[in-house]
C-alpha positions, 0 to 999 in steps of 0.5 A: 283255370284262368283263360289268358291266351287270347289276342285282345284285338279290341284293346289294340294298340295296348295289346300290341305291347302286352297281353290283355290279362296284363292291362293295368287296372289301378295298382296291378294287372287285371289278371292279378285282381283275379288271382287275388279273388281266387286267393280270398276264396282259398283256391290254391291250385290254378293253371293258366293257358298262354299264347300271346306274350307268354313270358310276360305273364309267367314273369309276373306270376312266377310259381304262383300258377301252373302254365300250359302254352298253346303254340296255336290257339286251341279255342276257348274250350280247346284250351281248357281240354288241354288242361284236363289232366290238371283238374282230375276228377273234381269240379273246376272253375274257369274264369276269363283272364280279362274279367273285372269282377268281385263275384262271390265264388262260394255262392257260385259253387253252391249254385253249381252243386245244388243245380246238379248239372254238368255246367253252370254259367255265370250271367249278368244283365247287359244294356246292349246285347249286341256286344255279348252272347246272351243265354236263354233259360227256363224255370229253375235256371236250366239253359235252353238256348243262346243268341250270339250278339243279337240286336236288342229288338230281336234279343230273347234275353238280356243275360250276357255270358260272363265267361265264368264257368263251373264244370264237372269233368264229364264236360269233356265227353261232349267235345268234338275230337279235333281242336280248335273248340269253342264253348258257344259254337261247339260244346254248349250246342252239343249239350242242348242237342243231347238234352244234358242239363246245365244252368245259369248263375245270375251275378249280383256282383260286379262284372266287366270283361274290359273288352274295349278301351271304353270298357277298360276306362269304365271298369277302372273308374268303377273300381276307383269309386267303389262300384267294383270292390277291389283290394288296392294299395294306398293311403286314403288321404280323404274320401275318394283320394288315395295315394301310394307309397313314395308319391309326391304331391308337393306343389299340386294346385288342386286335387278333385276326387275321385283320384287314385295315385300309385307308388313313386309318382311325381306330380309337377308344381301347379298341376290340377287333377280332376277325377275320375283320375288314375295315375299308375306307379312311377308316372311323371306328370309335368308342371302345370299339367291339367288332367281330368277323367283319364288313366295314366299307365305306369311309367308314363311321362306327361310333359309340362302343361299337358292337357289330358281329358277323357284319355288313356295315356301310356308308353312303350315298355309298360311291362317294365313298370308292372311290378309283382307285389304281395297282397297289401297289408293296408288297403284303400278299399275292401 
């Protein structure tokens, strides 16, 4: 299950226009990278819960996914219970629709099976515990407690909860009767109180929940530089410099990698492009523009002589520029 119903308040004003899972990262929305990840691991049956801009998500992914609409938000766990009939009696994966990650799901599943618990939570060391719920554990990785966004001086762990879970169907036996239901406030404390074993799986791979505009920029640039392994379209002109089909760079004065340029982009004469820099599909960059350390969303237009440094440039109507595409035959990176 992909969790895709949230409001994405920390990414406003972007999420006044589109749901958080549809925010572009390089050549496609972040949730499309998740679906690519599931495809690479042979996961065919996927359901997503929807609430905020549901038609935008359905319109992009079509029949690849099943959907369950929530007229009122049911909570991080309540939305999963609402799909319990979809899972049947099998173990199942839950992943946040805003997770930028190249997690090895086969290794995650093995950890879940071998631990024998009712749930396994993916965790990752974090630099600032004030931004995350952190997970405490004892020998063997059995979870012993949680702290919600503790001050670093008071934190008993630096393992942030990644919002990626493996569950057994029996997890629903530990839910309160009424929605909304939250994992951190309702279900996980109930497991601890009942002494039900559940465990951590510490990620060796990349993870970023793009929870803020700064994290969105960082995650995008990490994908650009190879810190995060995503499959993306484009011809590698040279190391760190990838250009999509139909894009024109004739007359550009300078390109300083790392730079990724999407499909059908027009960059004006005498423009200077300094990485890290991402220019989305269909963008138009004016003559003599100077761009550095920025993201230009699909379909955006920058006037002649624009200077853009350390910014995110977009426009109303991002949705119309997000075109579904098959998995690329030629990839900029694996």
